[in-house]
MARKOLMAR-633800 format. One record per residue: y, x, z of N, C-alpha, C, CB in turn. Coordinates in steps of 0.02 Angstrom, whole numbers, plus 50000, padded with zeros to 5 digits. Each point is the difference from the previous one (the first is absolute). Glycine has a CB too. Layout:
N
YXZYXZYXZYXZ/...
***
This chain:
484
581185230053077500355004649954500055007150029500654990249956/499255010450109500065006750030499485004749973500454994850102/498955002449883499475004349974500195002849932499154993550064/501135002249893500195002349933500555005150003499664989049954/500825010050092500565004650004499775006950021500764990550028/498785009850019499765006650023499605003549944499954995650120/499695000649843499625003049944500485002649947499044992250021/501485004049965500485002249949500335006550022500204988249965/499975012450100500325006150025499565006049990500614993250084/498745006249933499545005649991499925001949928499414996350101/500544998649855499915001549929500615003449970499244990349991/501365007150026500615003049974500085007250024500544988749996/499285012650068500065006850028499535004849964500324995350113/499095002449872499525004249965500225001449928499094995450072/501214999449893500205001049931500575004949994499634988549975/500885010550067500605004249992499915007050030500694989650004/498875011350046499925006750030499425003849969500474995650107/499045000849868499445003449967499635004950043500624998649896/499335000050169499675004650047499274998250006501075001550063/498505003649933499284999150010499825002350070499775001549875/500194994050173499855001650070499264998750014501194997150035/498445008149984499284999350012499864999350075499765006849896/499654990150119499804998950070499775006550031499684988249973/500525013150088499785005950039499504997950053501115005649979/499034989050056499544997650053499924992649993500355009350078/499024988749915499854992949991499864996750068499535002449885/500624991250121499824996350061499244999050002501134994150000/498605005550060499284999350010499854993650039499865012549998/499524984849992499794994150037500025001450075499264996449904/501004998850134500125001150071499784993950040500975007649973/498764993850087499794994850047500455000250061498805000649960/501414993550063500434999550057499844993650038500915006649942/499154993850123499864994150042500644995950008499085006250061/500844987249944500574995550009500415002450059499364990349951/501315010250038500465002150053500145007450001499594990650065/500025013549899500105007149998500455002049942498895001750054/501265004749941500425002649946499595004549954501024999350075/499205001249863499685004549952500505001749945498874995150025/500925008549924500455001949945499605001249938500825005150081/499544994749861499735001749935500455005249969499484988549985/500235017249995500395005449972500044999549924499655007350095/500934994949878500085000149927500555005149984499634987849987/500215017049969500485005349982499995001249926499875005450113/500754995849857500065001449929500355006749990500044987649974/499875015149967500305006549986500764999649994498945003349942/501324991050037500734999249993500254996150060499935000249874/500415003450172500234996750061500584995249986499655010150064/500704990549878500584995749986499814993649965500705010149994/498684989549981499794994049963499954994150047499385007049916/500854986950063499944994250043499274998050010501134996049959/498705001950102499314998250017499994993050030499715012150020/499734984749973499934993350027499304999150029500844995549916/499114999950134499364998050030499944992549993500015009850083/499404987949897499894992850001499294998650022500854998449908/499024995350112499404998150036499644994349964500535003650109/498804997149884499584994549976499614997250059499905005349883/500304989250146499664997350058499284997949984501114996150044/498485003850009499304998049992499964992749979499655008550087/499954990149861499904993149978500514997749948499524997850109/500975006449876500504998149949499795002749932500925000150088/499364997149859499845002249933500295006849985499954988249965/499825014749980500235006749981500745000149982498855002549959/501434991750019500704999749981500454998150059499644997049885/500075001550172500404997850057500125006050047499524988249992/500955015849988500175005750042500674998950035499365007649923/500714995850133500614999550039500305007050008499564989750062/501095010549925500345006350008500105001550074500584998449889/499255007850129500135002350069500635004350001498764999850026/501315004449923500565004649998500185001549928499675005150111/500984994649873500245001849933500765000750003499034993949943/501235010350015500735001049996500285001650069500064992149902/499565012250135500225002650065500074994550053500585009249940/499054985450056500044995050053499324996550009501224998349974/498664999450089499404996350018500134992549994499645009350078/499824987149907500074992849990499614996250053500145001849876/500064992150134499674995650047499324997849972501134996050044/498375003449998499985000050075499825006850028499684988149997/500405017349964499785006750022500565004050032499164999849909/501454998150083500565004150020500075001050075500564996149898/499164999250142500075000750073499455004350031500564988950001/498895012649963499455004050029499835006249959499554989450047/500675010949890499845005749956500615004349990499114993249943/500785012950037500555004549981499745005049950500564998650112/499915004749853499845005249950500245006750027500094991649904/499465013250100500185006850018500015004249936499504998850117/501095003749866500065004149939500155007250018500414990049937/499365014450019500125007250007500175002749932499215000950100/501385001949894500225002449935499645006349978501104995050022/498665008950027499695006449982499344999149963500545005050099/499074989749918499364999149966499964993249964499485007350086/501074989249909500014993749964499614994550033500145006549898/499794993850170499604995150036500374993550008499435009350060/500194985349937500264993350014499434996350036500804999949898/499155001350167499444997650040500174993250032499655011950023/499884983549972500094993350028499704999950070499974994749885/500455004450166499784999750071499994992750021500485011650025/498954986250004499914993050021499884999650075499534997149886/500884999350149499934999150072499774992850016500905008850019/498764990650038499774993450024499664996249944500934999850085/498565003149887499664997249942499714993150017499745011649958/500314983849994499724993450007499454999049947501104995650046/498474999549965499464998649953500244998849929499364995250094/501215001049894500244998949930500235006449966500344988750035/499755016750003500215006449969499435003249961500825001650093/498584996149917499435002949964500074998749925499264998450101/500445005849858500024999249928500125006649965500424988550016/499785011149920500115005949959500745001549995498954997649936/501225008950077500695002349996500055004949941500184998450126/500415000949839500125004149940500645004150009499424991449927/500525015150059500585004550000500135002049927499755004450119/500904994949859500135001349929500715002549990499184991249970/500895013349979500685001449974499974998349927500245009450085/499964994949872499994998349930499335001449967501215002349996/498295000250043499355001649971499484994850019500295012150004/499084990249997499454995650016500024998050074499315005249908/500524988750110499994997950070499405003150037500574989249968/499525012550096499485002650044499864994750053500355012249979/499014986150033499834994550044499565002450058500084992249904/499935003850151499575001250058499904993450036500425011850013/498994987550019499834993950037500155000950074499124997249916/501184997550113500104999950072499514994950029501235003249990/498314999250055499514995750033500234999050072499055004049925/501064989850094500244998550067499414997550042501174997249957/498665006550097499454998150044500254995050051499465011249985/500154983550024500184994950049499915002650071499684991149919/499885013850091499865002950066499665006749991499904988550052/499955014850004499615006249998499284998449984500785005550084/498874998849879499294998849986499604999050065500105006749895/499394989250100499584998550058499295002549986500714989850029/499035014050020499335002949993499494995550036500485011749992/498984987049974499454996250029499355003849988500614988949983/498935010650065499365003649994499484996750045500595010849972/498794991250018499464997850044499855005250053499524993449906/500955011250104499905005250052499984996650068500595008849929/498854992350105499884996950065500145005050055499134992349950/501195005450103500135004550056499365002450032501084994150021/498385002049969499345002150026499655004949954499914989050058/500385012249882499715004849955499694996849939499795007350096/500164996749851499674998049938499305003049999501124999249939/498394996750045499315002350000499875004049936499644990150070/500135016049939499805004149943499245000249995501045006950010/498704997749949499285000849994499725001850069500105003649879/499374992850141499745001050068499264998750001501114996850049/498605005250006499284999050010499884994850054499775011849964/500734984050048499944994850052499864993149970500765006750072/499124993049863499844993649970500604995949979499005000150067/501615002749939500594996449979500165001549927500435000350118/499804994549846500195001049930500655003949996499424989349968/500615015149983500595004249991500594995749976499275009949973/501324991250058500604996549981500445004449956499954993350107/500535003649859500495003749960500694998550027499264999649898/501205005050089500704999050020500374996649943499975010350075/500334983949939500354996149950500744999650019498954993349973/501485009249983500725000250012500364995849948499905011550051/500654985449970500424996149954500725000750020499074991749980/501355009949970500725000850011500364994449961499905012850018/500484982950017500294994149970500765000050010498934993550020/501445004549927500714999450005500254994849950500115012050039/500404984049980500324995249955500635003149971499544990250065/500645007949874500565003449967500324995449949499445011150016/501154990949960500354996949943500115005549949500574991150073/499275007449864500095005049948499584998549939500255008450087/499924994949860499624999249938499335003750002501084998749939/498895006550102499385003850008499855000550074500215006849894/499154994050125499825000550071500165006950028499104991549983/500975009150082500095006750031499365004149992500834995250083/499265011349919499435004649996499815002250070500355003949884/499034994650137499775001650066499495005749998500204988150036/499815016050017499565005950002499665000350069500745006349918/498584994550082499625000950062499905007550013499424988849984/500655013150080499915007050020499595000250064501105003349946/498435001450058499625001050062500295005850039498954995549945/501145003650119500315005150043499515001650057501174995949972/498695010750036499575002250055500265006750025499004993949953/501105006550113500265006150031500655002349969498835003350027/501604991849955500655001649972499995001949927500315003550111/499124996649857499955001849930499874993849958499565011450030/500884987549919499954994049957499645001649935501064995650051/498514999849928499645000649936500094993649962499165008150049/501174992349893500114993949959499354997749969501185003749976/498734989850024499414996949969500154998749926499644994750110/499905007449848500124999549928500114992749980499305010249981/501184988849974500164993249977499404996549968501195003749983/498365000349988499424996949967499544996650049500075008749912/499994993050152499584996950052500324993750030499545011350025/501084987249954500364994250027499934994149953500815007750058/499224986649972500004993749962500634996150019498724999649995/501795000649961500644996950015500094993849957500505011350030/499604983050001500024993549965500654996550017498744999150002/501755000649950500624996250011499894992649983500705010249975/499634985350062499924992849986500574996350035498745001149989/501684995349969500534995750027500445003550051499264990349981/501025015449999500475003550044499665003350060500864992049964/498515009450032499625003150055499495004849970500154989850076/499765016049955499525004949976499585002450058500775003549907/498594997350080499535002750050499635005949968499874988650057/500165017249975499635005949977499435001250049501035005149945/498354994450030499415000550043499645006749989499884987549996/499815014850059499625006349997499384999250045501055006949977/498384995049996499384999750038499735007150008499744988349956/500125013650106499785006950015499314999850032501195003850015/498395000949965499355000850032500095002950070499445001549887/500124996650158500065002350070499695007050008499974988150040/500395016749935499785007050008500265002750066499995001649875/499645002950154500205002750065500685003449998498795001650027/501415000849913500655003349992500584995250013499485007949918/500404985750076500544995150010500134998750074499694994849892/499875007450151500094998750071500655003350025498754999450016/501654996750018500645002550026500574999649950499355007550071/500524989949869500534999449949500354993250007499355007649922/501254992150049500344993649990500285000049929500284998850125/499874995249850500224999149931500704997349998498824998149963/501575004449988500704998149991500104997149930500385009050083/499954985349913500204997149935500765000449995498984992249997/501275010149946500725000849993500214998849928500015008150095/500624990049897500294999549932500155007049975500504988650025/499525012249910500085006749972500615000849956498785001150006/501644993549987500575000549955500664998250034499234997449906/500775002550160500634998650035500475005949996499394992250078/501255006549914500495005449992500175003350067500464994049901/499675001950150500235002750063499435001450049501064994049982/498475001550021499455000750048499384996749972500805000350096/498635001649930499374997049980499794995050054499665010449934/500184983750044499794994850046499245000550008500974992449965/498835007450098499295001350013499734995950058500165011349955/499184988550047499634997350057499395004350010500424988149979/499255011350078499415004250014499484996150040500725010249997/498674992049997499454997050038499915003850066499444996349892/500165000950152499815003750060499475005249981500264990050074/499615014549972499525005349986499304997249994500725008150062/498914995149894499314997949987499535003450048500274998149878/499284998150149499485002750043499334998449967500714998750106/498945006549873499374999149965499425000550050500505004849893/499114989850111499395000150040499445002449955500404990550077/499455015849929499595003449949499445003650035501005001349922/498384997450059499445003350030499445000649950500324995650113/499495010649871499475001249951499435003750034500845000349904/498564997350087499425003450027499825005849956499584989350051/500385016549978499845006049963499395003350033501225001749965/498214997750003499385002550030499855007149976499574988350007/500945015749988499915006949978499615003950052501074999449934/498455004550043499625004450044500245007149987498984992250002/501265011150049500275006749992499685004750050501094995349958/498935011050027499735005250044500575004050029498945000749932/501035000350132500515003850036499665004950048500834990549990/499575013850039499755004850049500304998650068499855008649910/499804993650141500274999350068500675003650004498824999250049/501684997549979500675002850004500474997349947499505010150047/500234986849900500424997149948500324993550024499265005249912/501294992950054500334993650015499884995349941500895005750071/498934988149944499864995149949500394993750016498855004849978/501384991649970500404994050008499614994049974501075006649990/498974988050047499674993949979500304997749934499754996750120/499845002149830500254998849933500124992749983499415010249967/500724985750084500204993149986500725000049977499184995450086/500955002049854500684999649974500324993650025499695006749896/500844993950142500344994150026500735001750014498924995750051/501484999249953500715001250013500105002050072500324991649911/500255011850100500145002450067500104994250049500525010249951/499654984050023500134994350044499394995550010501185000449962/498275001350007499404995950008499745000550071499725001749879/499984992950143499734999850068499285002349998500784990650033/499115015949972499335002850000499935004850058499934998849875/499495001050157499835004950051499405004049974500434992750094/499545013749924499525004549970499555003150052500815002449909/498594999350070499515003450043499585004749958499974990150080/499925015949946499525004749970499385000050045500925007249947/498504991850022499384999450037499505005249976500204987650016/499545016350032499465004749986499354996450013500705010150029/498804990749928499374996450010499415004249977500594989149986/498855009750047499375003249984499454995050014500455011750028/499334985049919499514994650010500324994250036499075008350002/500634989650053500274994550041500535002450049498914994149988/501175012450018500485002850047500695000349968499095006750056/501424990349976500685000049974500495001950056499694991249915/500865011850064500525001950048500685000049964499185007050067/501304989449961500695000049973500345006550020500064987250005/500155016649946500295006650013500755000349988498915004949969/501374989949999500734999849989500214992949985499995011949958/500614986450062500294993449984500645000849960499494995250104/500545009949856500565001349955499755000149928500605006750090/499884993449863499815000449929499725006849983500874991649972/499325013650067499765006749986499505002250054501095002749942/498485001850039499495002650046499935007549988499394988950002/500625014950053499835007149997499275000550021501205003950025/498374998049929499284999950011499815005350051499804995849883/499845002050169499815004750053499245000750008501074997250058/498564999649898499275000550005499694998849932500054996150119/499335006049875499644999049938499724992849998499715012349996/500124985549944499704993449993500414995449958499485001550110/500354992049891500324995049958500554996450040498944998449935/501635000550030500574996450029500204994549950500405010350065/499814984049960500274994749957500654997450030498824996849961/501605000849994500644997150021499964992549993500635010449965/499614986150086500034992749999500714997850014498794999150037/501434995749927500674997250010499934992450012500545009149928/499814988550121500024992850014500694997649980499165000850096/500884995449848500634998249970500114992550002499935010049926/500704988150082500204993049997500364998849934500114999250127/499604996549830500304998249936500224992750006499285008449933/501344990850089500274993550018499544996850053500514998649884/499204995550101499604996850053499295002750003500704989849986/499115014849969499335002750000499995006750037499754994149891/499705007150145499895006450033499325002449977500724996950101/499255009349877499365002749976499945007350021500004992049903/499375010350095499855006950016499795003549935499654997150119/500675008549867499875003749939499685006750019500974994449940/498465007050031499675006550010500115004249939499134994950076/501145010949934500195004149942499705006950004501054993649991/499345011550006499795006949989499415002150043501165002649969/498345000349999499425002850034500035007649992499304989549980/500695013950076500085007350000499375003250029501264999050011/498485005949953499455004050026500285006850019499144994049928/500845007650136500315006150025499465005150015500964993650048/499175012649932499565005650015500415005450033499244997249903/500415007850122500365005550033500445003549949499075001550084/501505000749939500475003549956499725006849981500974994050053/499215008549887499775006649980500235005250051500044996749879/499475007250145500165005250049500014997450071500655005649914/499264987850096500004997350068499345001550034500804991049966/499195009150101499415001450038499634993550014500545010250051/498844989349927499604994250016499645001450067499844997149877/499804997850147499645000750063499475005549995500204987850026/499425012249919499495005149991500305006949995499294991649942/501275008850022500335006549994500245002550068500354997149884/499934998450155500255001950067499425002450044500944991849989/498505004550010499415001950039499755006949979499694987950014/500295013249919499785006549975500455005650023499514994349902/501155004450099500475005150023499905001650074500824996249913/499054998550126499905001150072499385004250012500564989050025/498895009249940499385003850007500115007249978499334989649982/501035011349962500135006849976500405004050051499984995749884/500535001050147500395003550051499585002050060501014993649963/498535001950058499565001550057499565006049983500004988050035/499715012049905499575005649979500405006549998499294992049934/501325007550040500425006049997500165002650069500484995949893/499674999450153500155002050069499415003450034500814990750006/498595006349985499405003050029499875006949971499524988550018/500585012149916499905006449968500485005250027499614994249897/501005003850115500505004650027499815002350070500884994549931/498885000850110499805001750068499415004849998500414988850042/499105009849914499425004449994500225007049978499284990249972/501205010149981500245006549977500335003850057500164995349886/500255001150153500335003350057499495002650050501004992549985/498485003350029499485002150047499635006249973499874988150039/499995011849895499675005749970500415006450008499454992349918/501205007150069500445005850006500015002650072500704995749905/499354999650144500025002050070499355003550020500774990450026/498665006649953499355003050017499945007049969499484988550006/500755012049931499975006549967500435005150035499784994349892/500815003550131500445004650036499675002250065501014994449951/498665000850083499665001850063499445005049986500284988750050/499345009849897499455004549983500275006849980499324990349963/501215009949999500295006449981500245003950061500354995149891/499945001350156500235003350061499415002950039501004992250005/498465003749999499405002450036499715006149966499764988350039/500205011349893499735005749963500435006250009499504992149917/501165006850080500465005650009499925003250069500814994549921/499125001050128499915002650069499365004050005500644990150045/498835007549922499365003550002500065006849967499394989049998/500975011149943500095006449965500395004950043499984994049891/500555003550142500405004450043499575002950056501034993349974/498555002450056499575002450054499515005349975500104988850055/499635010149884499555005049971500375006549987499324990849949/501295008750027500395006049987500155003850064500504994449900/499665001750151500135003350065499385003650025500854991150028/498575005549966499375003150023499865006349961499554988850033/500565010949900499875005949959500485005650017499584992649909/501065005750102500475005250018499835003150067500894994149935/498885001750112499805002550065499425005049993500384989250055/499165008949899499425004349988500225006649969499284989949987/501185009649965500245006049968500375004650048500084993749894/500325003150149500385004050049499525003550049500974992049990/498505004350027499515003150045499655005849966499824989050057/500025009849878499695005549962500475005949995499334991749935/501315006950054500505005449995500025004150065500684993049920/499325003550136500035003550064499385004450010500694990650048/498735006649932499375003850008500015006149955499384989550028/500845009549909500025005749954500505005350024499694992449906/500875004850120500515004750025499715004250058500924992049966/498715004550076499715003550058499485005149977500194989950072/499375008249879499495004649975500335005949964499194990549989/501335008049971500335005449964500345004850048500184992449904/500095004850150500345004350050499495004750033500864991050020/498565006149994499495004350032499795005549952499594990350069/500315008149866499785005149952500545005249992499304991649940/501315006150055500545004849990500105004350061500554992149922/499315005150136500065004050061499495005650000500424990050063/498975008149916499475005149996500195005449950499134991350030/501125006549911500215005049949500575004350025499634992249911/500825004850125500565003950026499775005150051500764990249980/498775007550062499755004750050499655005949967499864990650081/499755007849866499655005349964500495004749966499034992349983/501505005049988500495004349966500375004350048500134991449912/500025006050146500365003850050499565005750025500674989850033/498695008549973499555005350023499975005649949499334991650064/500685006749875499955005049947500685002949984499024994149953/501525003050074500685002749988500264998749931499745008750080/500034986349888500204998449931500544994650002498845003149954/501814999150040500564995350005500054995649939500625008150071/499274994649870500064995949938499494994550000500415009949938/499004991850084499484994850002500204994550048499125008549972/501184993650085500214995150049500534995349972499755008150091/500744994849872500524995649969499704995449948500855008950020/498674993649944499684995749949499634994350032499895009849924/499794991750133499644994750036500494994650023499125008350037/501454994049992500494995150025500274995649943500325008050092/499824995449850500274996149942499494995149975500715009749968/498674992750028499474995449976499914994250047499425009649945/500634991750120499934994550049500554994949991499465007950080/501154994549911500554995349991499914995749936500765008150060/499004995049886499884996349938499464994750009500365010149935/499114991950102499474995250013500244994050040499195009449996/501224992150052500274994450041500434995349957500015007550102/500404995449853500424995849957499584995849953500915008650006/498544994549968499564996449954499664994250036499815010549934/499994990950128499694994750040500484994150010499295008550058/501344993349954500514994650008500074995949936500625007150084/499394996249860500064996549936499404995549987500685009549955/498754993150062499404996049991499994993950046499395010349966/500914990450091500014994450048500454994449977499785008150092/500764993549873500474994849978499844997549930500875005250071/498784998549887499884998149931499614993549994500035012049970/499444986850065499644993649993500444993950014498965005950033/501494994750014500444994350016500454998349941499985003350120/500325001649848500434998849943499604997549940500785008750040/498624993949949499614998049943499774992950005499645011749986/500274985850074499784993150009500574995150005499005004450057/501604997949936500584995550001500114996750067499804998149881/500205005850174500104997050067500694996950004499225008450051/500814985949981500634996550008500345002650063499564989749942/500725016550055500325003150057500715001649983498925004850039/501504995850010500705001749989500055007349983500374991050078/500095011049880500115007049982500595003050035499504997649891/500904998550141500565002650038499864998950073500824997749906/499225007450133499814999750071500625000350043498905005549976/501504989250015500614999750039499824997950071500694997349898/499785003850145499884998550071499864992750011500745009550031/498804988950011499804993150015500434997250055498835002549964/501234990850035500384996750053499554999150061500714994149916/499575003250134499624998750061499444995149986501015002350071/498434998549965499424995849987500184992650007499245009150041/500434986749918500124992750001499634996950059500154999949875/499994993650134499714996450058499264998949993501084994550016/498655006549923499284998849992499585005650031500254993649895/500085011650132499665005350039499485003649959500204993550102/499965007649833499545003849958500045007550016500124991349910/500445011050120500085007050016500245000750072500255002849880/499525002350150500235001150069500675003350001498825001050038/501305003849917500655003249992500115001349927499935005250113/500724995749868500165001749931500645004050002499434989749953/500515016750038500585004450006500175003449936499725001650117/499954996949828500165003249937499395002549964501085003350048/499054999849895499455002149957500165006749968499704988049979/500635016350059500155006649971499525005250029501234996849986/498905009550000499535005450020500085002250072500015003749884/500524994150151500105002350068499864994650051500835008049957/499104985850020499924994750049499314997049997501214997649993/498594999750062499344997150004500034992549987499655009050081/499854988449884499954992649986499354997650029500705000849893/499354995650161499404997750036499874992849981500225008050095/499204990649874499804993349983499534997350053500155002449878/499684991350114499594996750050499305002850001500694989849987/499075012349954499305002349997499945007249978499674988549975/500895014850010499945007049979500635003850017499234996649907/500725009850101500575004350014499965005849951500054996650124/500505004249836500045005549951500675003350009499224994249918/500805012250064500625003750006500105004549940499924999550124/500735001949862500235005549959499874999549925499815006550099/499774989049875499874999949928500184993349972499095008450014/501154991749922500164993749966499384995949988500985005549946/498454997750042499394996249990499834996050062499605008649921/500484994550136499864996350062500464993950006499635010750054/501004990349928500484994450005499804994449952500925008150031/498864993649909499774994949952499424996150028500395007149906/499134996350120499414996750025500174995250056499325009949968/501114992450075500194995750056500384993849976500045010150075/500394990949875500394994349973499544995149965501015007349985/498514995249976499524995549967499584996450052499975007649900/499854995950151499624996850053500394994350031499415010750023/501234990449988500424994750028500044994049954500655008650061/499444992549873500044994549951499364996049997500815006749934/498624996950072499364996549996499884995550060499565009449934/500784991950122499924995950058500364993449994499865010250067/
***
């Protein structure tokens, strides 16, 4: 009779108050593990309207409901583990369930005077369990070692009580980054209170180092999960790509394999039957021209095989010096050096020849000046004799004007003779000094016996000639000294 009484109370309250209270927050399907706590939310617009919760246990008929809460009180067997949290500000009447048991599973209804709002409670018997064929020795992927390619097979299993099964989600995690697997790729099969969600993955190299997580997706307080161990993909693909590189370039062996695969690498340079291992790393910095190949010795579980992959043809780098170029440069440098030496020798010889020619010219000039000076002295002597005769004749005749004219004419003749003596030297461009400053003491080479100056009052005695009183004499003596 308790059920009828509670219904009558709700109906009478609705008739006499005429309040239309609408739902604000509906309860949602929730998953919880046996022994844990959870809650179902329910809120109405009218906080003063009476609210009730009742339960449809799993396996019971649609008319076999049990009241959990009504008329501000909880009923047995829920009163010792459940409670109602109410909030007048938002009209909330939330059902909180502690120490959940398997019989608590089923459909719960929240209602006031309007339409009932329902939610399913799924009680998990345990945490989901992850199963897979992931081998600690690795999963075989596509390879050139004769092993058949394997696939990754995952299964997430959990037992439960409820009208509907729990919702499970698979996620792949690598380097801390999670990627959810699309539900369309999952195969979830519930049967007799147990569900298994299966996922099959191709052994792609991107899966290496990943692990998989299965978790519930509708738990209120926490998500229940399990995870697999990390996947190790034994992956080896033969890639016979032929590429062209230059000396100095870096090339990487193009065998695709996981970082955990047991492979050793070698780069081999070869020319016909001649071979040489030039590197034992995955990368190679090319240091010579010719053909190079990469070989990998890989262990695929119990199989060991040798994989020959990238073939590289290396040529000299653009702008690099080849052997022929280097030889040509050396020969060119030798020719240039010899040419420079020949040029220097030519210049030295020419300088010597110029010096010899200059010395010869100076000697010729000295000889010519000596000849001119001798001629000057002879003319001076002849003119003096003639003028003496004329003077004697004029004196005898007593003609003073004639005598003065003779003396003047004689002086003019002497001056003209001097000009004639120096003119050939200037016209021929003699290399003589024009300033006759006083000379220093004779040098140790003993070119002069004495050297006391080059003015009109001092004598300059050279080793082979002695001249006095005239600048011409000083020039001749100086040129004579230079020619020695």
